[in-house]
N, C-alpha and C positions, 0 to 999 in steps of 0.2 A: 156584812151580809154573808150568809152562808150559802154555798152552792149545794143544791139538792140533787142527789142521784135519783133518777126515776126510770123504772122499767117500762119497756114498751109492752102493750097488751100481747099476750101469747109468748113472751120472751122465755119464760121458764120451760114451757113445753117444747119450744124450738131448741133450747139449750140441752134438754134431756134427750131429745131425738138425735141431735148432733153427737153428743157424747156416746149414746148407745151405738150409733153408726160407726164412729171412729175409734172409740175406746180411749180417747184422750181429751183433755181439757186445754183449750188454747188460752192465750192471754185475754182475748176478747171475752171468752166464756168466764174467766176468772173475774173480770170486771162486772159481768152480769150477776155472778154469785155474790159479789160484794154489794151490789145495789140491792139484791134480794134480801140479804141478811140485814141490811139497814132499813128496809121498808117495813115500818110498823103496821101498815095496812095490808100486808100480803095475806091473801086468803090462806086458811089453814091447810088446805090440800096442797097448795104450792109450797108452803113452808115445809111440810112433811117431805115433799119431793126434793127440795133443796137439801134438807137434812140427810136424806138417803144418799144423795150424790156426794155430799161432804164425807159421809162415813165410808163410802166406796173409795174415795180418794185417800182417806186416812189409812184404810186397810190395804192399799196398793192394788186394788182391782181396776182402778182407772189411772192412766198415765197423765202426768202434768207436763205439757209441752212448754218449753222455755223459749 
């Protein structure tokens, strides 16, 4: 049996608001991003928001907290 990751409703918007406020992605945020990237039923708007956040991390605009 496979364990399924499932996002809570509104999790992406909360994650984006948190990152915009703090400028950093926490471990919990990273798990949320993992769940979002694995969710095949994620709405297109939320998928685009996740992609923007991942690009910001890759470009160094957002700090990754360890």
